[in-house]
Backbone as CSV, one residue per row, in Angstrom:
resi,resn,N_x,N_y,N_z,CA_x,CA_y,CA_z,C_x,C_y,C_z
1,MET,22.662,-34.717,-15.026,23.276,-33.907,-16.038,24.483,-34.624,-16.640
2,ASP,25.217,-35.371,-15.838,26.342,-36.126,-16.375,25.873,-37.118,-17.429
3,TYR,24.715,-37.708,-17.178,24.154,-38.672,-18.120,23.900,-38.015,-19.476
4,LEU,23.310,-36.832,-19.473,22.985,-36.143,-20.715,24.216,-35.639,-21.445
5,SER,25.299,-35.413,-20.721,26.514,-34.923,-21.369,27.161,-35.989,-22.250
6,GLU,26.715,-37.225,-22.131,27.242,-38.292,-22.966,26.573,-38.335,-24.343
7,TYR,25.498,-37.577,-24.508,24.756,-37.579,-25.760,25.018,-36.302,-26.548
8,PRO,24.974,-36.403,-27.876,25.223,-35.217,-28.706,24.037,-34.251,-28.665
9,PRO,24.266,-33.012,-29.080,23.158,-32.055,-29.165,22.255,-32.450,-30.336
10,PRO,21.138,-31.776,-30.502,20.278,-32.103,-31.648,21.000,-31.809,-32.961
11,SER,20.546,-32.452,-34.013,21.122,-32.206,-35.334,20.858,-30.762,-35.745
12,LYS,21.566,-30.321,-36.754,21.377,-28.960,-37.253,19.915,-28.742,-37.632
13,GLN,19.353,-29.684,-38.348,17.958,-29.566,-38.788,17.011,-29.443,-37.597
14,ASN,17.215,-30.249,-36.575,16.345,-30.194,-35.395,16.543,-28.915,-34.589
15,ALA,17.777,-28.452,-34.460,18.047,-27.221,-33.715,17.429,-26.014,-34.424
16,VAL,17.610,-25.937,-35.733,17.056,-24.834,-36.523,15.528,-24.886,-36.476
17,SER,14.975,-26.061,-36.613,13.521,-26.222,-36.570,12.951,-25.827,-35.207
18,PHE,13.624,-26.209,-34.138,13.188,-25.854,-32.785,13.136,-24.339,-32.607
19,VAL,14.187,-23.654,-33.016,14.247,-22.198,-32.870,13.220,-21.530,-33.781
20,THR,13.100,-22.009,-35.003,12.122,-21.450,-35.940,10.713,-21.562,-35.380
21,ASN,10.353,-22.736,-34.909,9.007,-22.944,-34.355,8.787,-22.153,-33.071
22,SER,9.817,-22.013,-32.272,9.694,-21.273,-31.016,9.520,-19.772,-31.247
23,LEU,10.190,-19.236,-32.262,10.157,-17.795,-32.502,9.064,-17.348,-33.469
24,PHE,8.478,-18.283,-34.203,7.503,-17.922,-35.221,6.330,-17.122,-34.654
25,HIS,5.756,-17.564,-33.562,4.595,-16.872,-32.992,4.965,-15.486,-32.447
26,GLU,6.202,-15.329,-32.058,6.666,-14.038,-31.555,6.801,-13.013,-32.685
27,PHE,7.147,-13.474,-33.878,7.439,-12.566,-34.988,6.359,-12.522,-36.063
28,THR,5.375,-13.396,-35.990,4.344,-13.423,-37.025,3.547,-12.128,-37.087
29,SER,3.340,-11.472,-35.962,2.585,-10.218,-35.955,3.346,-9.084,-36.644
30,TYR,4.651,-9.256,-36.850,5.463,-8.264,-37.555,5.578,-8.580,-39.045
31,GLY,4.899,-9.634,-39.478,4.927,-10.015,-40.886,6.145,-10.827,-41.287
32,VAL,6.850,-11.379,-40.324,8.028,-12.192,-40.606,7.565,-13.616,-40.903
33,ALA,7.952,-14.123,-42.060,7.556,-15.474,-42.481,8.419,-16.525,-41.784
34,LYS,7.864,-17.703,-41.684,8.585,-18.814,-41.053,9.872,-19.131,-41.825
35,THR,9.828,-18.989,-43.142,11.029,-19.260,-43.938,12.139,-18.246,-43.653
36,ASP,11.764,-16.998,-43.356,12.770,-15.989,-42.992,13.476,-16.381,-41.700
37,ILE,12.705,-16.830,-40.732,13.279,-17.259,-39.450,14.184,-18.459,-39.668
38,ASP,13.714,-19.383,-40.483,14.468,-20.599,-40.768,15.815,-20.277,-41.418
39,ILE,15.816,-19.358,-42.357,17.054,-18.983,-43.050,18.034,-18.326,-42.078
40,ILE,17.549,-17.408,-41.269,18.427,-16.726,-40.317,18.955,-17.701,-39.269
41,ALA,18.113,-18.619,-38.811,18.562,-19.627,-37.841,19.629,-20.531,-38.461
42,ASP,19.455,-20.894,-39.723,20.430,-21.733,-40.420,21.770,-21.025,-40.544
43,VAL,21.731,-19.753,-40.904,22.962,-18.961,-41.040,23.659,-18.823,-39.678
44,GLU,22.891,-18.567,-38.633,23.471,-18.445,-37.291,24.088,-19.766,-36.829
45,TYR,23.436,-20.878,-37.130,23.980,-22.187,-36.771,25.343,-22.379,-37.439
46,GLU,25.407,-22.065,-38.727,26.670,-22.201,-39.461,27.736,-21.265,-38.909
47,ARG,27.333,-20.056,-38.551,28.291,-19.073,-38.026,28.888,-19.547,-36.708
48,LEU,28.050,-20.091,-35.848,28.532,-20.549,-34.545,29.326,-21.842,-34.652
49,GLY,28.978,-22.686,-35.571,29.677,-23.952,-35.756,29.089,-25.052,-34.900
50,GLU,29.156,-26.243,-35.415,28.552,-27.396,-34.750,29.151,-27.657,-33.370
51,SER,30.434,-27.417,-33.219,31.082,-27.704,-31.934,30.588,-26.782,-30.818
52,PHE,30.029,-25.621,-31.174,29.500,-24.689,-30.186,28.402,-25.330,-29.335
53,PHE,27.608,-26.196,-29.919,26.420,-26.723,-29.261,26.720,-27.823,-28.247
54,GLY,27.909,-28.380,-28.270,28.357,-29.300,-27.234,27.555,-30.575,-27.125
55,SER,27.044,-30.836,-25.952,26.316,-32.073,-25.673,24.825,-31.789,-25.498
56,GLN,24.070,-32.847,-25.272,22.634,-32.695,-25.014,22.404,-31.858,-23.752
57,ALA,23.218,-32.058,-22.748,23.093,-31.269,-21.516,23.354,-29.796,-21.795
58,GLY,24.399,-29.507,-22.549,24.707,-28.128,-22.903,23.579,-27.489,-23.686
59,TRP,23.014,-28.234,-24.630,21.909,-27.727,-25.428,20.705,-27.400,-24.544
60,LEU,20.349,-28.314,-23.675,19.150,-28.125,-22.847,19.276,-26.976,-21.865
61,PHE,20.460,-26.781,-21.317,20.608,-25.816,-20.238,21.254,-24.485,-20.644
62,VAL,21.974,-24.462,-21.767,22.702,-23.231,-22.106,22.544,-22.834,-23.573
63,THR,23.063,-23.642,-24.466,23.217,-23.190,-25.848,21.909,-22.992,-26.596
64,SER,20.853,-23.714,-26.256,19.579,-23.491,-26.963,19.071,-22.075,-26.703
65,LYS,19.213,-21.612,-25.487,18.767,-20.251,-25.139,19.646,-19.193,-25.804
66,LEU,20.950,-19.417,-25.811,21.867,-18.474,-26.451,21.646,-18.433,-27.960
67,PHE,21.450,-19.598,-28.552,21.188,-19.694,-29.986,19.886,-18.969,-30.336
68,MET,18.851,-19.184,-29.540,17.569,-18.529,-29.783,17.697,-17.008,-29.640
69,ASN,18.434,-16.546,-28.645,18.638,-15.103,-28.474,19.400,-14.503,-29.652
70,ASN,20.395,-15.230,-30.162,21.126,-14.751,-31.337,20.200,-14.599,-32.534
71,VAL,19.379,-15.612,-32.769,18.451,-15.568,-33.901,17.444,-14.440,-33.692
72,ARG,16.935,-14.288,-32.488,15.984,-13.208,-32.178,16.615,-11.842,-32.465
73,ASN,17.847,-11.636,-32.029,18.535,-10.363,-32.273,18.748,-10.117,-33.764
74,LYS,19.121,-11.153,-34.514,19.318,-11.017,-35.958,17.997,-10.674,-36.654
75,LEU,16.908,-11.300,-36.226,15.594,-10.984,-36.803,15.202,-9.543,-36.502
76,ASN,15.429,-9.122,-35.276,15.113,-7.742,-34.901,15.910,-6.749,-35.740
77,GLU,17.179,-7.036,-35.965,18.019,-6.172,-36.792,17.571,-6.194,-38.246
78,ARG,17.335,-7.374,-38.759,16.981,-7.553,-40.177,15.667,-6.868,-40.518
79,PHE,14.697,-6.975,-39.642,13.367,-6.435,-39.924,13.097,-5.137,-39.163
80,SER,14.119,-4.553,-38.587,14.015,-3.273,-37.863,12.887,-3.284,-36.837
81,ILE,12.843,-4.339,-36.052,11.837,-4.471,-35.005,12.446,-3.977,-33.709
82,THR,11.766,-3.074,-33.063,12.251,-2.589,-31.776,11.213,-2.902,-30.714
83,ASN,11.654,-3.571,-29.707,10.841,-3.854,-28.526,11.789,-4.168,-27.383
84,LYS,11.270,-4.430,-26.227,12.126,-4.657,-25.057,13.047,-5.851,-25.243
85,LYS,12.595,-6.881,-25.944,13.430,-8.058,-26.138,14.614,-7.761,-27.039
86,SER,14.440,-6.855,-28.002,15.531,-6.581,-28.933,16.590,-5.678,-28.332
87,GLU,16.270,-5.024,-27.242,17.230,-4.110,-26.640,18.330,-4.835,-25.877
88,THR,18.182,-6.119,-25.652,19.246,-6.877,-25.007,20.167,-7.394,-26.087
89,LYS,21.291,-6.797,-26.230,22.254,-7.159,-27.270,23.244,-8.198,-26.744
90,ASN,22.721,-9.315,-26.265,23.562,-10.383,-25.738,23.905,-11.368,-26.843
91,GLU,24.555,-10.889,-27.887,24.901,-11.755,-28.991,26.218,-12.453,-28.704
92,LEU,26.263,-13.695,-29.078,27.479,-14.468,-28.892,28.474,-14.140,-29.996
93,VAL,29.714,-14.157,-29.661,30.761,-14.005,-30.659,31.576,-15.279,-30.633
94,ARG,31.583,-15.962,-31.744,32.294,-17.224,-31.835,33.765,-16.936,-32.081
95,THR,34.607,-17.421,-31.209,36.039,-17.233,-31.376,36.700,-18.580,-31.584
96,GLN,37.766,-18.580,-32.345,38.494,-19.822,-32.547,39.365,-20.103,-31.351
97,SER,39.392,-21.357,-30.953,40.312,-21.728,-29.874,41.479,-22.479,-30.484
98,TYR,42.626,-22.199,-30.003,43.838,-22.832,-30.541,44.422,-23.782,-29.536
């Protein structure tokens, strides 16, 4: 893990694409287009900020899952989808550190 912490997380494009592709099959049955997922993932990435994603180790073990959950929750809210996955309101709140 120390080795991976020396490398940066994936680029914005790769992170957004990963989440979009991962969530597409989950939301396609609700009529959610891939472009809708992509837009929401892009907005969430910008909201959290690039520094949130940390290193490659952080991405692999923590932030990719948190980022995906945030996007999933936003999609559920946006398209009024209710299921067991949407009931977990574990959304991250990005705070500024001084």
